[in-house]
N, C-alpha and C positions, 0 to 999 in steps of 0.2 A: 340301678343295676339289675341285669337279667338274673332271674332266679335259676337254680341248679336245674330244675326240670327244663326250662326253656333253653339253657345250653345244651343239655343232654339231647333234646328233641332236634336241635339245630345239627348237632354232631350226626346223629342217626340219618337226618334228611340228606345232608351233604355226602355221607358215605354211599348212600343209595345213587346219588347223582354221579359220584365218582365211578361207580360201577357201571352205569350207562355210558358215559362219556369213554371209559377205557375199552368197553365192548365195541363202541362205535369206531374207536381209533383202529382197533384190530380189524374190523369189517373193512374199512377204507382201505387199510394197507393191502389187505388181501385183494381187495378189487383193482387197486393200483398194479399189483404184481401180475394179476391176470390179463388186464387191458395191455400191458406193456409186452407181455409174452405173445399175445394175439395179434398185435397191430405191426409187429416187426417186418412182416412178409409184404404188408400192404404199402408200407413207406418205399420199398423197392419198386412196386409196381408203379406207385405215383411218381416217383422220380424218372422211371423210365418213359412214361407217357407225357410227362413234361418235356423231356429231351426230344422226344419224336416232334412234338408240335414246335418246339424251338426251333428244330432242324428244317422243319417246313416253313417256318418263317425265314430262316436264313437263305434258304433257296427259292424265295420269292413266290412260293405257291400260293400264298394269300393273295399276292398282287394280281393274278390271272384269274380270279373267279369273280362271278357276278354277285355283289354283296345282296341283291334282292331275293337271292336264292338261299342266302345264308344269314337269317335274322339275327344269329348271334354276333355277327361281324359288322352288322350294319350300324355305323356310328351315326345317331340321329341328334338334333338340338335336345338338350336335357331340360326338359320341363319339371320332371318329377324324379327324384332319385330313391331307389330302393336300398334299404339296410337290412342286411341279413345278419341278425345279432344272436350268438350262441351264449346262453346262460344255463343255469341249472333250474330244475323245478322245485328244489326245497333250498332251505337256509342250512345253517350250520356248517358253512363251508369259508368261514373267514370273510376276507375281503374280495372273493373271487367274483362275485356278480357286481359288487360295487365298482371294481376296477374296469370291468366290461362297459358298465353304464357310463363311467367316467370317459372312457376312451371313445365310445360312441357319441357322445354329447361334444367332446373335442372335435370330432370328425364333423359333426353338424356346424359347429361355429366356424370351422375352417372353411366349408363349402356354402356357408349362409342358408343352411337347411331350416325349415319351420314345418310345423304341422300341415301346412298347406301344400308344401311341395315335397314331402317325405312320405315313403309307404315303408312301414316296419314289416319284416318277415322274421318272425321269432322262433328259435329252435330253444325251447325251454321257458317255463312259465313265468321265471322272475322278470325277464326282459319284456314278454307280452304285457304282463300286468303293469309294470312301470310306465310303458308308453302309452298303454290305454288309459290310464288316469290323467295322462298329460294331453289328452286330445288328439294322439297321432292315429292315423289309419293303420290298423294291424291287418294286414291282407292275408298273412298266413301265421298259424300258430300251431306249433307242434310239440305237445307234452308227452311225458311218459317214456322217454328215450332209455333204452337198455343201458345197464352198467357197462357192458361191452357192446356197443352198437353194431350192428350188422348192415350189410349194404342195402337190404330190402327195406330196412326202416326208413333209410334216406332216400330211396329211388322216388317215392310218390312225392316228397318233398321237393325234389329237384325237378320233377315234371310240372309241378304246380309253378315253381320259380320261373321255368323257362316259358310256360304258357303264359304267364303274366306279363313277361318281358315282350313277348311276341305280341300280346294284346294290347301293349304300350300302356300298361298299368304304371309302368316306370321306364324310364330311358337310360338309366345306368344302374348298376348294382355293385354294392360294396360289401364285403363280408367281414365281420368284427368278432374275434374269438380269442381266448386264452392259449397262448403257445407254450406248452410244457417245457421247462428247462432242467428242472431237478425237483426233488421233493419239498425243497423248501422255497423255490422260486418258479415263477412263470411270467410271461411277457405278453402283453395285449397287442395284437397285430390286426392291420387291416389289409385287405386284398381287393382291388377291383377285379370284378368277376366278368361283367358285362357292361359295354359291348367288348368282344375280344379284338383287340388291337395289336399291332406289333409291339408297341411300348408295354402294354399289360402282360403279354407273353413273356417278354424278355425280362420284365422287372421279376416275375414270379420265378423264372429259371435262375435269375441271379440270387435271389433271396434262397432259393433251395441249394443252390451251389455252396453258400456260405456253411451250412451245415452238413453238406455232403462232399467235403473236400477230398475224401479218400476214393470217391468214385469217379470214374471216366467213362464217358459214353461218347465217343469222338467218331465222326464220320465227314468224310469231303465229299462223298458221293452227291450227284444230283438225284432229285426225286422224279421219276415219271409215273403219272397216275394214270390208273385204268379203273373204270372206264375214263372218269375226268377228275379234275381238281375238286369240283364241286361235290361230286358223290363222295369222294374220299373224306373231305372235310366234314360233310354231314354226318359222317360215322365217328370220325376222330374227335372233332370239337365237342360234341356232347359227353364223351367219355372223358375228355379234358376237364370239363366244368365238374362232372361228377367226382373226378379224382381230387380236385381241388377241395370241394365241399366236404367228402367224406373224410379225407384226412384231416382238415380242419377240425370237423366234429369229433374224430377219435382222438386228436390233440387235445381239444378243449375237455373232452371227458376224462382224459388222463390227468390233466391239470385239476379238474373237480375232485377227483379221488385224492390227489395229492393235498389239495387245500384242506379237505374234510378231515385228512388224517392229521395233519398239522394242527388245524382248530381243535379237534378233539384231545390231541396230546397236550396243547396248551390249557384246555379247560381242566383235563385231569390234573395237571400239575397244580392248577389254581385251586381245586378242590383239596388236594394234600396239603397245600399251604393253610388254607382255611381250617381244615380239620385239626393241624398241628396247633393253630393260634386258639382254636375253641378247646382243645384239650388243656393247655395251659390256663386258659380262662376258667375252666370247669375244675381244675385242680386247684387254683388259687382261692375259688369261692369256696370249694369244699373245704380247704384248710382253715379259711376264715371262719367258716361254719363252726368247724370242730374247735378251733380256739375259743369261739364265743360260747359254745357249750361247756366246755372245761372251765372257763372263767365263771360260769354261772354256777356251776356245780361247787367250785371251790368258794364262791361267794355265799352259797347257801349252807356249806358246812361251817364256815367261820360263824355265820349268823346263829347256827344252832349251838355253838361253844359257848 
């Protein structure tokens, strides 16, 4: 049985741990509120640009361009597949990273991907470290993402991603990230980013409409391109890819803060339970010690008589 000093020491260390987890919970909750306030406007922009590209597709603008001048729409035989995986840099976020790794591995199994035909592009250290240890090629590794990411942080990542695709480092690119639903729930999603085909664009628009039912952006007008369709798409399509990735990063970071807040809340509750049990154990041990001392004193008095 543990001594009173050992129990007291455990109670003290557990209380210190509880202070840390409670503070981390409050910080994560504050970060969650901050990023939710900061990203509301960007979701509106992302929805609009998806609608524009979708309408370009509906008006057959993509059918009238030479794909050799638009590498992002040039569908070539898939020899290597790129996976853009968004995880966190640190732990203490519950099952956040494990769920993304599980979703990525499921996608690999579905598409028969192996270290030989897969290129990993990692935003977040957990994903990069996980796949490095398993022999995958990690062509891009971005760590140290801000708590509330800004577009300048992602711009260079996107330039590298597009240049790797144009250099044929991979022939198709899929994005895997955590979609924030609420403080207690997130959903792991995959999006095909490249090449940009009609099916890919329409699927992205359909997924967006599920969450944006109240918005309308309807037009029946035809598009007339000036100077030509290729020049227009060379401007619009990179913005479209940028909006998809940046919105996913914001979404994933929101889910990360929510997961951290939930994990730290659970840890704080567990610490409270442990402190309560240790207090009971300490009181019982102290009571037993006092009873023993009284018995010994009484026995000594009897012996003296």
